[in-house]
All heavy atoms as TSV, in Angstrom:
chain	resi	resn	atom	element	x	y	z
A	1	MET	N	N	99.241	111.720	96.449
A	1	MET	CA	C	99.578	111.173	95.212
A	1	MET	C	C	99.390	109.854	95.113
A	1	MET	O	O	98.955	109.215	93.954
A	1	MET	CB	C	101.006	111.573	95.061
A	1	MET	CG	C	101.676	111.148	93.844
A	1	MET	SD	S	101.021	112.307	92.396
A	1	MET	CE	C	101.864	111.673	91.095
A	2	LYS	N	N	99.651	109.011	96.152
A	2	LYS	CA	C	99.543	107.478	95.997
A	2	LYS	C	C	97.984	107.195	95.901
A	2	LYS	O	O	97.724	106.227	95.285
A	2	LYS	CB	C	100.023	106.812	97.431
A	2	LYS	CG	C	101.624	106.849	97.360
A	2	LYS	CD	C	102.026	106.062	98.640
A	2	LYS	CE	C	103.501	106.222	98.776
A	2	LYS	NZ	N	104.000	105.495	100.010
A	3	THR	N	N	97.155	107.957	96.567
A	3	THR	CA	C	95.694	107.661	96.506
A	3	THR	C	C	95.227	108.010	95.070
A	3	THR	O	O	94.343	107.184	94.676
A	3	THR	CB	C	94.948	108.605	97.573
A	3	THR	OG1	O	95.594	108.365	98.849
A	3	THR	CG2	C	93.628	108.341	97.574
A	4	THR	N	N	95.699	109.069	94.488
A	4	THR	CA	C	95.406	109.298	93.122
A	4	THR	C	C	95.715	108.142	92.135
A	4	THR	O	O	94.950	107.779	91.285
A	4	THR	CB	C	96.040	110.683	92.660
A	4	THR	OG1	O	95.657	111.605	93.440
A	4	THR	CG2	C	95.542	110.983	91.263
A	5	LYS	N	N	96.920	107.687	92.309
A	5	LYS	CA	C	97.449	106.458	91.532
A	5	LYS	C	C	96.465	105.254	91.766
A	5	LYS	O	O	96.030	104.579	90.863
A	5	LYS	CB	C	98.811	106.183	91.691
A	5	LYS	CG	C	99.831	107.136	91.192
A	5	LYS	CD	C	101.135	106.724	91.363
A	5	LYS	CE	C	102.206	107.844	90.882
A	5	LYS	NZ	N	103.524	107.666	91.067
A	6	PHE	N	N	96.120	105.093	93.036
A	6	PHE	CA	C	95.405	103.925	93.385
A	6	PHE	C	C	94.014	103.975	92.727
A	6	PHE	O	O	93.497	103.060	92.066
A	6	PHE	CB	C	95.276	103.935	94.900
A	6	PHE	CG	C	94.216	102.894	95.510
A	6	PHE	CD1	C	94.487	101.567	95.461
A	6	PHE	CD2	C	93.072	103.258	95.862
A	6	PHE	CE1	C	93.647	100.549	95.856
A	6	PHE	CE2	C	92.004	102.399	96.350
A	6	PHE	CZ	C	92.372	100.948	96.303
A	7	PHE	N	N	93.363	105.216	92.863
A	7	PHE	CA	C	91.990	105.285	92.182
A	7	PHE	C	C	92.006	105.368	90.727
A	7	PHE	O	O	91.157	104.793	89.969
A	7	PHE	CB	C	91.356	106.567	92.722
A	7	PHE	CG	C	90.821	106.327	94.120
A	7	PHE	CD1	C	91.282	107.102	95.154
A	7	PHE	CD2	C	89.797	105.463	94.384
A	7	PHE	CE1	C	90.859	106.910	96.478
A	7	PHE	CE2	C	89.328	105.246	95.737
A	7	PHE	CZ	C	89.829	105.988	96.669
A	8	ALA	N	N	93.178	105.693	90.114
A	8	ALA	CA	C	93.318	105.679	88.668
A	8	ALA	C	C	93.451	104.294	88.140
A	8	ALA	O	O	92.780	103.879	87.193
A	8	ALA	CB	C	94.593	106.518	88.187
A	9	VAL	N	N	94.263	103.485	88.786
A	9	VAL	CA	C	94.347	102.008	88.434
A	9	VAL	C	C	93.080	101.341	88.702
A	9	VAL	O	O	92.648	100.471	87.883
A	9	VAL	CB	C	95.497	101.420	89.195
A	9	VAL	CG1	C	95.449	99.941	89.020
A	9	VAL	CG2	C	96.827	102.016	88.651
A	10	LEU	N	N	92.346	101.563	89.862
A	10	LEU	CA	C	91.177	100.995	90.076
A	10	LEU	C	C	90.049	101.373	89.098
A	10	LEU	O	O	89.354	100.524	88.569
A	10	LEU	CB	C	90.623	101.451	91.543
A	10	LEU	CG	C	89.302	100.777	91.989
A	10	LEU	CD1	C	89.483	99.353	92.103
A	10	LEU	CD2	C	88.984	101.414	93.307
A	11	SER	N	N	90.098	102.545	88.618
A	11	SER	CA	C	89.128	102.935	87.612
A	11	SER	C	C	89.408	102.286	86.237
A	11	SER	O	O	88.353	101.924	85.579
A	11	SER	CB	C	89.225	104.541	87.413
A	11	SER	OG	O	88.932	105.199	88.477
A	12	ILE	N	N	90.621	102.069	85.950
A	12	ILE	CA	C	91.032	101.319	84.703
A	12	ILE	C	C	90.488	99.867	84.903
A	12	ILE	O	O	89.844	99.272	83.875
A	12	ILE	CB	C	92.421	101.481	84.498
A	12	ILE	CG1	C	92.784	102.884	84.077
A	12	ILE	CG2	C	92.860	100.558	83.445
A	12	ILE	CD1	C	94.264	103.078	83.991
A	13	LEU	N	N	90.680	99.288	86.066
A	13	LEU	CA	C	90.268	97.746	86.162
A	13	LEU	C	C	88.715	97.693	86.157
A	13	LEU	O	O	88.271	96.873	85.536
A	13	LEU	CB	C	90.721	97.349	87.628
A	13	LEU	CG	C	92.150	96.968	87.663
A	13	LEU	CD1	C	92.531	96.580	89.064
A	13	LEU	CD2	C	92.460	95.946	86.617
A	14	LEU	N	N	87.955	98.691	86.764
A	14	LEU	CA	C	86.460	98.764	86.758
A	14	LEU	C	C	86.051	98.995	85.280
A	14	LEU	O	O	85.076	98.389	84.889
A	14	LEU	CB	C	85.986	99.778	87.713
A	14	LEU	CG	C	86.164	99.260	89.136
A	14	LEU	CD1	C	85.649	100.436	90.116
A	14	LEU	CD2	C	85.456	97.950	89.462
A	15	ALA	N	N	86.704	99.912	84.588
A	15	ALA	CA	C	86.313	100.095	83.227
A	15	ALA	C	C	86.421	98.883	82.341
A	15	ALA	O	O	85.716	98.614	81.514
A	15	ALA	CB	C	87.047	101.319	82.703
A	16	GLY	N	N	87.557	98.283	82.542
A	16	GLY	CA	C	87.740	97.024	81.797
A	16	GLY	C	C	86.658	95.975	82.107
A	16	GLY	O	O	86.319	95.073	81.040
A	17	CYS	N	N	86.094	95.912	83.242
A	17	CYS	CA	C	84.970	95.054	83.590
A	17	CYS	C	C	83.717	95.312	82.720
A	17	CYS	O	O	83.080	94.443	82.258
A	17	CYS	CB	C	84.663	95.082	85.040
A	17	CYS	SG	S	85.964	94.542	86.121
A	18	PHE	N	N	83.482	96.678	82.587
A	18	PHE	CA	C	82.246	97.071	81.915
A	18	PHE	C	C	82.429	97.181	80.494
A	18	PHE	O	O	81.413	97.028	79.598
A	18	PHE	CB	C	81.698	98.429	82.467
A	18	PHE	CG	C	81.349	98.129	83.979
A	18	PHE	CD1	C	82.104	98.896	84.943
A	18	PHE	CD2	C	80.143	97.400	84.383
A	18	PHE	CE1	C	81.745	98.773	86.257
A	18	PHE	CE2	C	79.874	97.349	85.642
A	18	PHE	CZ	C	80.522	98.080	86.611
A	19	LEU	N	N	83.559	97.350	79.967
A	19	LEU	CA	C	83.789	97.458	78.473
A	19	LEU	C	C	84.023	96.021	77.791
A	19	LEU	O	O	84.151	95.974	76.667
A	19	LEU	CB	C	84.985	98.395	78.242
A	19	LEU	CG	C	84.768	99.785	78.587
A	19	LEU	CD1	C	86.042	100.558	78.375
A	19	LEU	CD2	C	83.568	100.464	78.014
A	20	ASN	N	N	84.190	94.985	78.628
A	20	ASN	CA	C	84.338	93.715	78.169
A	20	ASN	C	C	83.183	93.191	77.292
A	20	ASN	O	O	82.080	93.132	77.848
A	20	ASN	CB	C	84.709	92.672	79.299
A	20	ASN	CG	C	85.096	91.404	78.860
A	20	ASN	OD1	O	85.284	91.081	77.688
A	20	ASN	ND2	N	85.460	90.527	79.664
A	21	GLN	N	N	83.362	92.905	76.053
A	21	GLN	CA	C	82.157	92.398	75.318
A	21	GLN	C	C	81.813	91.047	75.376
A	21	GLN	O	O	80.758	90.662	75.063
A	21	GLN	CB	C	82.704	92.651	73.758
A	21	GLN	CG	C	82.902	94.113	73.394
A	21	GLN	CD	C	81.558	94.923	73.563
A	21	GLN	OE1	O	80.492	94.507	73.249
A	21	GLN	NE2	N	81.791	96.202	74.012
A	22	ALA	N	N	82.632	90.200	75.921
A	22	ALA	CA	C	82.396	88.720	76.129
A	22	ALA	C	C	81.529	88.606	77.449
A	22	ALA	O	O	81.537	89.396	78.349
A	22	ALA	CB	C	83.738	87.943	76.341
A	23	LYS	N	N	80.664	87.618	77.274
A	23	LYS	CA	C	79.792	87.358	78.474
A	23	LYS	C	C	80.520	86.353	79.443
A	23	LYS	O	O	80.501	85.192	79.221
A	23	LYS	CB	C	78.410	86.758	77.937
A	23	LYS	CG	C	77.779	87.678	77.108
A	23	LYS	CD	C	76.388	87.034	76.530
A	23	LYS	CE	C	75.763	88.155	75.740
A	23	LYS	NZ	N	74.958	87.632	74.699
A	24	ALA	N	N	81.185	87.023	80.332
A	24	ALA	CA	C	82.090	86.185	81.272
A	24	ALA	C	C	81.755	86.655	82.740
A	24	ALA	O	O	81.152	87.744	82.977
A	24	ALA	CB	C	83.477	86.449	80.914
A	25	GLN	N	N	82.131	85.806	83.420
A	25	GLN	CA	C	81.936	86.017	85.037
A	25	GLN	C	C	83.104	86.830	85.545
A	25	GLN	O	O	84.350	86.429	85.317
A	25	GLN	CB	C	81.849	84.724	85.767
A	25	GLN	CG	C	81.698	84.889	87.187
A	25	GLN	CD	C	81.518	83.495	87.872
A	25	GLN	OE1	O	81.389	82.489	87.315
A	25	GLN	NE2	N	81.506	83.503	89.233
A	26	VAL	N	N	82.803	87.834	86.328
A	26	VAL	CA	C	83.933	88.560	87.036
A	26	VAL	C	C	83.597	88.608	88.446
A	26	VAL	O	O	82.470	88.906	88.932
A	26	VAL	CB	C	83.939	90.076	86.515
A	26	VAL	CG1	C	85.028	90.923	87.290
A	26	VAL	CG2	C	84.142	90.121	84.983
A	27	ASP	N	N	84.525	88.116	89.326
A	27	ASP	CA	C	84.490	88.065	90.762
A	27	ASP	C	C	85.187	89.109	91.355
A	27	ASP	O	O	86.387	89.319	91.108
A	27	ASP	CB	C	84.886	86.706	91.241
A	27	ASP	CG	C	84.169	85.538	90.776
A	27	ASP	OD1	O	82.838	85.831	90.562
A	27	ASP	OD2	O	84.660	84.468	90.471
A	28	VAL	N	N	84.548	90.025	92.209
A	28	VAL	CA	C	85.262	91.060	92.845
A	28	VAL	C	C	85.286	90.758	94.353
A	28	VAL	O	O	84.314	90.367	94.915
A	28	VAL	CB	C	84.539	92.452	92.645
A	28	VAL	CG1	C	85.270	93.620	93.315
A	28	VAL	CG2	C	84.509	92.751	91.188
A	29	THR	N	N	86.519	91.031	95.023
A	29	THR	CA	C	86.624	90.654	96.326
A	29	THR	C	C	87.050	91.835	97.130
A	29	THR	O	O	88.029	92.734	96.615
A	29	THR	CB	C	87.658	89.465	96.679
A	29	THR	OG1	O	88.932	89.811	96.009
A	29	THR	CG2	C	86.894	88.319	95.948
A	30	VAL	N	N	86.767	92.064	98.279
A	30	VAL	CA	C	87.252	93.034	99.307
A	30	VAL	C	C	87.616	92.417	100.675
A	30	VAL	O	O	86.827	91.461	101.057
A	30	VAL	CB	C	86.175	94.124	99.573
A	30	VAL	CG1	C	86.618	95.177	100.671
A	30	VAL	CG2	C	85.752	94.784	98.278
A	31	ASN	N	N	88.715	92.785	101.145
A	31	ASN	CA	C	89.208	92.224	102.408
A	31	ASN	C	C	88.620	92.975	103.676
A	31	ASN	O	O	89.086	94.041	103.887
A	31	ASN	CB	C	90.823	92.207	102.477
A	31	ASN	CG	C	91.225	91.573	103.744
A	31	ASN	OD1	O	90.514	91.154	104.608
A	31	ASN	ND2	N	92.608	91.538	103.831
A	32	PRO	N	N	87.492	92.502	104.122
A	32	PRO	CA	C	86.884	93.334	105.274
A	32	PRO	C	C	87.654	93.403	106.512
A	32	PRO	O	O	87.741	94.330	107.210
A	32	PRO	CB	C	85.539	92.534	105.621
A	32	PRO	CG	C	85.788	91.304	105.093
A	32	PRO	CD	C	86.720	91.334	103.924
A	33	PHE	N	N	88.453	92.419	106.888
A	33	PHE	CA	C	89.323	92.385	108.036
A	33	PHE	C	C	90.472	93.468	107.850
A	33	PHE	O	O	90.882	94.009	108.904
A	33	PHE	CB	C	90.017	91.059	108.414
A	33	PHE	CG	C	88.812	89.954	108.744
A	33	PHE	CD1	C	88.505	89.052	107.838
A	33	PHE	CD2	C	88.242	90.292	109.871
A	33	PHE	CE1	C	87.578	88.052	108.117
A	33	PHE	CE2	C	87.250	89.257	110.263
A	33	PHE	CZ	C	86.830	88.223	109.413
A	34	GLY	N	N	90.989	93.593	106.698
A	34	GLY	CA	C	92.053	94.686	106.549
A	34	GLY	C	C	91.519	96.042	106.602
A	34	GLY	O	O	92.216	96.907	107.148
A	35	LEU	N	N	90.153	96.315	106.389
A	35	LEU	CA	C	89.714	97.476	106.619
A	35	LEU	C	C	89.762	98.015	108.163
A	35	LEU	O	O	89.805	99.097	108.535
A	35	LEU	CB	C	88.277	97.629	106.098
A	35	LEU	CG	C	88.101	97.583	104.645
A	35	LEU	CD1	C	86.664	97.446	104.216
A	35	LEU	CD2	C	88.737	98.870	103.971
A	36	LEU	N	N	89.559	96.942	108.991
A	36	LEU	CA	C	89.631	97.139	110.462
A	36	LEU	C	C	90.960	97.666	110.885
A	36	LEU	O	O	91.039	98.369	111.835
A	36	LEU	CB	C	89.208	95.871	111.124
A	36	LEU	CG	C	87.734	95.424	111.043
A	36	LEU	CD1	C	87.672	93.947	111.663
A	36	LEU	CD2	C	86.753	96.396	111.585
A	37	PHE	N	N	92.058	97.180	110.233
A	37	PHE	CA	C	93.381	97.526	110.554
A	37	PHE	C	C	94.112	98.606	109.677
A	37	PHE	O	O	95.286	98.779	109.634
A	37	PHE	CB	C	94.247	96.384	110.658
A	37	PHE	CG	C	93.695	95.374	111.627
A	37	PHE	CD1	C	92.985	94.115	111.208
A	37	PHE	CD2	C	93.844	95.480	113.077
A	37	PHE	CE1	C	92.437	93.321	112.124
A	37	PHE	CE2	C	93.400	94.561	113.971
A	37	PHE	CZ	C	92.664	93.439	113.428
A	38	GLY	N	N	93.278	99.224	108.875
A	38	GLY	CA	C	93.765	100.292	107.989
A	38	GLY	C	C	94.356	99.868	106.618
A	38	GLY	O	O	95.153	100.623	106.071
A	39	ASP	N	N	93.991	98.640	106.200
A	39	ASP	CA	C	94.588	98.167	104.972
A	39	ASP	C	C	93.327	97.819	104.017
A	39	ASP	O	O	92.558	96.966	104.246
A	39	ASP	CB	C	95.382	96.829	105.101
A	39	ASP	CG	C	96.728	97.153	105.658
A	39	ASP	OD1	O	97.272	98.167	105.535
A	39	ASP	OD2	O	97.195	96.319	106.447
A	40	LEU	N	N	93.331	98.523	102.898
A	40	LEU	CA	C	92.298	98.380	101.871
A	40	LEU	C	C	92.724	97.536	100.857
A	40	LEU	O	O	93.891	97.747	100.262
A	40	LEU	CB	C	91.732	99.730	101.281
A	40	LEU	CG	C	90.751	99.689	100.270
A	40	LEU	CD1	C	89.475	98.994	100.718
A	40	LEU	CD2	C	90.513	100.979	99.622
A	41	SER	N	N	92.066	96.460	100.518
A	41	SER	CA	C	92.587	95.438	99.566
A	41	SER	C	C	91.353	95.078	98.690
A	41	SER	O	O	90.356	94.540	99.146
A	41	SER	CB	C	93.182	94.303	100.216
A	41	SER	OG	O	93.538	93.402	99.291
A	42	LEU	N	N	91.559	95.239	97.318
A	42	LEU	CA	C	90.556	94.920	96.241
A	42	LEU	C	C	91.029	93.928	95.434
A	42	LEU	O	O	92.239	93.968	94.948
A	42	LEU	CB	C	89.948	96.078	95.649
A	42	LEU	CG	C	89.316	97.229	96.456
A	42	LEU	CD1	C	89.111	98.415	95.557
A	42	LEU	CD2	C	88.072	96.723	97.011
A	43	GLY	N	N	90.232	92.894	94.925
A	43	GLY	CA	C	90.725	92.064	93.903
A	43	GLY	C	C	89.701	91.728	92.956
A	43	GLY	O	O	88.421	91.909	93.230
A	44	ALA	N	N	89.990	91.298	91.779
A	44	ALA	CA	C	89.010	90.902	90.779
A	44	ALA	C	C	89.619	89.678	89.965
A	44	ALA	O	O	90.746	89.710	89.607
A	44	ALA	CB	C	88.800	92.108	89.791
A	45	ASP	N	N	88.688	88.909	89.634
A	45	ASP	CA	C	89.082	87.659	88.888
A	45	ASP	C	C	88.334	87.737	87.538
A	45	ASP	O	O	87.045	87.632	87.573
A	45	ASP	CB	C	88.805	86.345	89.689
A	45	ASP	CG	C	89.183	85.163	88.999
A	45	ASP	OD1	O	90.192	85.140	88.210
A	45	ASP	OD2	O	88.600	84.103	89.260
A	46	PHE	N	N	88.920	87.787	86.465
A	46	PHE	CA	C	88.355	87.835	85.086
A	46	PHE	C	C	88.495	86.538	84.348
A	46	PHE	O	O	89.596	86.043	84.134
A	46	PHE	CB	C	88.993	88.906	84.233
A	46	PHE	CG	C	89.062	90.297	84.874
A	46	PHE	CD1	C	90.072	90.769	85.671
A	46	PHE	CD2	C	87.864	91.153	84.895
A	46	PHE	CE1	C	90.153	91.907	86.275
A	46	PHE	CE2	C	87.971	92.345	85.380
A	46	PHE	CZ	C	88.974	92.760	86.150
A	47	VAL	N	N	87.379	85.946	84.004
A	47	VAL	CA	C	87.487	84.694	83.242
A	47	VAL	C	C	87.663	85.018	81.824
A	47	VAL	O	O	86.859	85.766	81.138
A	47	VAL	CB	C	86.028	83.930	83.405
A	47	VAL	CG1	C	86.184	82.635	82.603
A	47	VAL	CG2	C	85.929	83.530	84.893
A	48	LEU	N	N	88.789	84.583	81.195
A	48	LEU	CA	C	89.030	84.769	79.795
A	48	LEU	C	C	88.562	83.745	78.882
A	48	LEU	O	O	88.197	84.019	77.756
A	48	LEU	CB	C	90.580	84.926	79.734
A	48	LEU	CG	C	91.256	86.110	80.490
A	48	LEU	CD1	C	92.719	86.051	80.380
A	48	LEU	CD2	C	90.679	87.487	80.182
A	49	SER	N	N	88.737	82.402	79.323
A	49	SER	CA	C	88.127	81.339	78.574
A	49	SER	C	C	87.738	80.306	79.510
A	49	SER	O	O	87.913	80.422	80.802
A	49	SER	CB	C	89.118	80.813	77.571
A	49	SER	OG	O	90.324	80.309	78.184
A	50	GLU	N	N	87.386	79.176	79.056
A	50	GLU	CA	C	86.968	78.086	79.930
A	50	GLU	C	C	88.118	77.599	80.793
A	50	GLU	O	O	87.779	77.207	81.916
A	50	GLU	CB	C	86.378	76.907	79.105
A	50	GLU	CG	C	85.740	75.864	79.895
A	50	GLU	CD	C	85.059	74.794	79.036
A	50	GLU	OE1	O	84.570	75.111	77.909
A	50	GLU	OE2	O	85.174	73.608	79.402
A	51	ASN	N	N	89.274	77.612	80.444
A	51	ASN	CA	C	90.416	77.104	81.083
A	51	ASN	C	C	91.340	78.205	81.599
A	51	ASN	O	O	92.415	77.778	82.067
A	51	ASN	CB	C	91.135	76.115	80.157
A	51	ASN	CG	C	90.311	74.821	79.875
A	51	ASN	OD1	O	89.441	74.473	80.697
A	51	ASN	ND2	N	90.457	74.438	78.688
A	52	LEU	N	N	91.046	79.489	81.386
A	52	LEU	CA	C	91.961	80.571	81.689
A	52	LEU	C	C	91.301	81.684	82.333
A	52	LEU	O	O	90.350	82.130	81.871
A	52	LEU	CB	C	92.745	80.942	80.443
A	52	LEU	CG	C	93.836	82.038	80.604
A	52	LEU	CD1	C	94.954	81.530	81.327
A	52	LEU	CD2	C	94.255	82.533	79.238
A	53	SER	N	N	91.889	82.183	83.447
A	53	SER	CA	C	91.490	83.361	84.023
A	53	SER	C	C	92.597	84.380	84.465
A	53	SER	O	O	93.649	83.838	84.609
A	53	SER	CB	C	90.524	83.046	85.229
A	53	SER	OG	O	91.305	82.551	86.375
A	54	LEU	N	N	92.266	85.542	84.739
A	54	LEU	CA	C	93.267	86.461	85.227
A	54	LEU	C	C	92.817	87.146	86.526
A	54	LEU	O	O	91.618	87.546	86.546
A	54	LEU	CB	C	93.463	87.617	84.100
A	54	LEU	CG	C	94.267	88.824	84.520
A	54	LEU	CD1	C	95.723	88.358	84.646
A	54	LEU	CD2	C	94.086	89.848	83.445
A	55	GLU	N	N	93.673	87.140	87.521
A	55	GLU	CA	C	93.325	87.692	88.748
A	55	GLU	C	C	94.223	88.889	89.098
A	55	GLU	O	O	95.408	88.789	88.947
A	55	GLU	CB	C	93.493	86.629	89.821
A	55	GLU	CG	C	92.971	87.215	91.317
A	55	GLU	CD	C	93.144	86.113	92.364
A	55	GLU	OE1	O	93.400	84.958	92.108
A	55	GLU	OE2	O	92.928	86.512	93.489
A	56	ALA	N	N	93.560	90.006	89.462
A	56	ALA	CA	C	94.447	91.198	89.842
A	56	ALA	C	C	93.955	91.778	91.144
A	56	ALA	O	O	92.824	91.577	91.503
A	56	ALA	CB	C	94.177	92.243	88.687
A	57	GLY	N	N	94.908	92.203	91.926
A	57	GLY	CA	C	94.635	92.752	93.230
A	57	GLY	C	C	95.382	94.058	93.410
A	57	GLY	O	O	96.482	94.232	92.866
A	58	LEU	N	N	94.750	94.918	94.150
A	58	LEU	CA	C	95.347	96.310	94.401
A	58	LEU	C	C	94.947	96.576	95.943
A	58	LEU	O	O	93.779	96.383	96.248
A	58	LEU	CB	C	94.759	97.209	93.504
A	58	LEU	CG	C	95.274	98.727	93.480
A	58	LEU	CD1	C	96.763	98.657	93.095
A	58	LEU	CD2	C	94.524	99.550	92.482
A	59	GLY	N	N	95.992	97.260	96.546
A	59	GLY	CA	C	95.616	97.628	97.957
A	59	GLY	C	C	96.412	98.887	98.244
A	59	GLY	O	O	97.317	99.302	97.584
A	60	ILE	N	N	96.023	99.383	99.534
A	60	ILE	CA	C	96.729	100.503	100.012
A	60	ILE	C	C	96.652	100.347	101.649
A	60	ILE	O	O	95.631	99.955	102.085
A	60	ILE	CB	C	96.156	101.864	99.599
A	60	ILE	CG1	C	97.025	103.094	100.078
A	60	ILE	CG2	C	94.819	102.079	99.891
A	60	ILE	CD1	C	96.798	104.355	99.266
A	61	GLY	N	N	97.647	100.669	102.235
A	61	GLY	CA	C	97.484	100.548	103.675
A	61	GLY	C	C	98.761	101.277	104.376
A	61	GLY	O	O	99.566	101.831	103.704
A	62	GLY	N	N	98.764	101.288	105.654
A	62	GLY	CA	C	99.652	101.910	106.390
A	62	GLY	C	C	99.452	101.877	107.929
A	62	GLY	O	O	98.362	101.332	108.377
A	63	GLY	N	N	100.250	102.204	108.807
A	63	GLY	CA	C	99.985	102.107	110.184
A	63	GLY	C	C	101.218	102.623	110.971
A	63	GLY	O	O	102.093	103.136	110.440
A	64	LYS	N	N	101.099	102.631	112.278
A	64	LYS	CA	C	102.082	103.077	113.150
A	64	LYS	C	C	102.214	102.219	114.427
A	64	LYS	O	O	101.198	101.846	114.898
A	64	LYS	CB	C	101.801	104.533	113.589
A	64	LYS	CG	C	102.748	105.143	114.428
A	64	LYS	CD	C	102.411	106.523	114.983
A	64	LYS	CE	C	103.421	106.978	115.981
A	64	LYS	NZ	N	103.089	108.358	116.456
A	65	ASN	N	N	103.389	101.797	114.854
A	65	ASN	CA	C	103.592	101.051	115.986
A	65	ASN	C	C	103.818	102.017	117.188
A	65	ASN	O	O	104.826	102.742	117.152
A	65	ASN	CB	C	104.732	100.132	115.754
A	65	ASN	CG	C	104.768	99.074	116.933
A	65	ASN	OD1	O	104.392	99.452	118.105
A	65	ASN	ND2	N	105.439	97.997	116.674
A	66	ASP	N	N	102.881	102.036	118.099
A	66	ASP	CA	C	103.098	103.061	119.269
A	66	ASP	C	C	104.196	102.666	120.102
A	66	ASP	O	O	104.969	103.570	120.755
A	66	ASP	CB	C	101.761	102.977	120.084
A	66	ASP	CG	C	100.611	103.626	119.221
A	66	ASP	OD1	O	100.796	104.325	118.366
A	66	ASP	OD2	O	99.455	103.246	119.572
A	67	PHE	N	N	104.590	101.399	120.136
A	67	PHE	CA	C	105.713	101.066	120.998
A	67	PHE	C	C	106.981	101.519	120.511
A	67	PHE	O	O	107.844	102.020	121.168
A	67	PHE	CB	C	105.727	99.409	121.337
A	67	PHE	CG	C	106.850	98.961	122.130
A	67	PHE	CD1	C	106.879	99.281	123.509
A	67	PHE	CD2	C	107.810	98.201	121.637
A	67	PHE	CE1	C	107.903	98.762	124.292
A	67	PHE	CE2	C	108.905	97.825	122.405
A	67	PHE	CZ	C	108.811	98.053	123.680
A	68	SER	N	N	107.356	101.197	119.145
A	68	SER	CA	C	108.562	101.617	118.677
A	68	SER	C	C	108.660	102.941	117.914
A	68	SER	O	O	109.678	103.357	117.553
A	68	SER	CB	C	109.139	100.443	117.700
A	68	SER	OG	O	108.029	100.349	116.606
A	69	GLY	N	N	107.422	103.473	117.620
A	69	GLY	CA	C	107.353	104.667	116.896
A	69	GLY	C	C	107.611	104.535	115.416
A	69	GLY	O	O	107.737	105.513	114.643
A	70	LEU	N	N	107.563	103.290	114.920
A	70	LEU	CA	C	107.775	103.031	113.496
A	70	LEU	C	C	106.538	103.416	112.741
A	70	LEU	O	O	105.472	102.988	113.170
A	70	LEU	CB	C	108.218	101.687	113.229
A	70	LEU	CG	C	109.625	101.255	113.781
A	70	LEU	CD1	C	109.865	99.850	113.501
A	70	LEU	CD2	C	110.780	102.119	113.133
A	71	LYS	N	N	106.604	103.943	111.480
A	71	LYS	CA	C	105.443	104.146	110.628
A	71	LYS	C	C	105.653	103.443	109.411
A	71	LYS	O	O	106.897	103.307	108.824
A	71	LYS	CB	C	105.252	105.645	110.356
A	71	LYS	CG	C	104.958	106.483	111.494
A	71	LYS	CD	C	104.720	107.799	111.002
A	71	LYS	CE	C	104.391	108.697	112.165
A	71	LYS	NZ	N	104.231	110.186	111.798
A	72	TRP	N	N	104.648	102.934	108.748
A	72	TRP	CA	C	104.867	102.286	107.422
A	72	TRP	C	C	103.602	102.475	106.496
A	72	TRP	O	O	102.647	102.827	106.997
A	72	TRP	CB	C	105.052	100.757	107.664
A	72	TRP	CG	C	103.836	100.047	108.141
A	72	TRP	CD1	C	102.772	99.418	107.329
A	72	TRP	CD2	C	103.424	99.866	109.510
A	72	TRP	NE1	N	101.912	98.870	108.221
A	72	TRP	CE2	C	102.155	99.160	109.485
A	72	TRP	CE3	C	104.033	100.099	110.733
A	72	TRP	CZ2	C	101.593	98.695	110.677
A	72	TRP	CZ3	C	103.282	99.795	111.869
A	72	TRP	CH2	C	102.216	99.045	111.980
A	73	SER	N	N	103.915	102.216	105.306
A	73	SER	CA	C	102.870	102.314	104.273
A	73	SER	C	C	103.173	101.295	103.230
A	73	SER	O	O	104.385	100.985	102.947
A	73	SER	CB	C	102.671	103.698	103.602
A	73	SER	OG	O	103.834	104.024	103.018
A	74	ASN	N	N	102.032	100.782	102.489
A	74	ASN	CA	C	102.323	99.804	101.506
A	74	ASN	C	C	101.305	99.921	100.432
A	74	ASN	O	O	100.195	100.453	100.632
A	74	ASN	CB	C	102.317	98.322	102.015
A	74	ASN	CG	C	100.890	98.048	102.689
A	74	ASN	OD1	O	99.965	98.691	102.601
A	74	ASN	ND2	N	100.837	96.845	103.327
A	75	VAL	N	N	101.644	99.731	99.177
A	75	VAL	CA	C	100.705	99.646	98.042
A	75	VAL	C	C	100.963	98.385	97.228
A	75	VAL	O	O	101.734	98.302	96.366
A	75	VAL	CB	C	100.933	100.857	97.136
A	75	VAL	CG1	C	100.007	100.935	95.979
A	75	VAL	CG2	C	100.739	102.144	97.914
A	76	PRO	N	N	100.469	97.204	97.706
A	76	PRO	CA	C	100.592	95.948	96.903
A	76	PRO	C	C	99.807	95.966	95.652
A	76	PRO	O	O	98.681	96.291	95.658
A	76	PRO	CB	C	100.213	94.967	97.957
A	76	PRO	CG	C	99.167	95.588	98.717
A	76	PRO	CD	C	99.691	96.995	98.775
A	77	VAL	N	N	100.510	95.486	94.633
A	77	VAL	CA	C	99.710	95.317	93.274
A	77	VAL	C	C	100.188	93.997	92.853
A	77	VAL	O	O	101.394	93.600	92.784
A	77	VAL	CB	C	100.306	96.366	92.190
A	77	VAL	CG1	C	99.476	96.006	90.961
A	77	VAL	CG2	C	100.031	97.755	92.711
A	78	THR	N	N	99.162	92.998	92.651
A	78	THR	CA	C	99.418	91.630	92.118
A	78	THR	C	C	98.541	91.286	90.941
A	78	THR	O	O	97.500	91.736	90.860
A	78	THR	CB	C	99.156	90.664	93.309
A	78	THR	OG1	O	97.729	90.806	93.628
A	78	THR	CG2	C	99.887	90.842	94.586
A	79	VAL	N	N	99.227	90.497	90.067
A	79	VAL	CA	C	98.489	89.894	88.974
A	79	VAL	C	C	98.875	88.512	88.834
A	79	VAL	O	O	100.167	88.281	88.684
A	79	VAL	CB	C	98.842	90.702	87.707
A	79	VAL	CG1	C	98.184	90.102	86.468
A	79	VAL	CG2	C	98.510	92.108	87.779
A	80	THR	N	N	97.978	87.647	88.813
A	80	THR	CA	C	98.259	86.159	88.675
A	80	THR	C	C	97.408	85.534	87.657
A	80	THR	O	O	96.275	86.059	87.312
A	80	THR	CB	C	98.082	85.476	90.009
A	80	THR	OG1	O	96.800	85.650	90.425
A	80	THR	CG2	C	99.130	85.683	91.043
């Protein structure tokens, strides 16, 4: 279920990139070190005007500590 929501939001963000009529720069980032440890993190920076931009990030991750037996998962969503 979380994966479905993740890909739905990601699809909306990517569709916004391609449906944008303005000729603007879009920077997309991926955290390669997070992939090594089981955390996928994607971000995009949309330039709205010369002095204004919007940055959004979305991630999914989780893990297990073998020593304590604790399991965790996270789905961070950021907009700045």
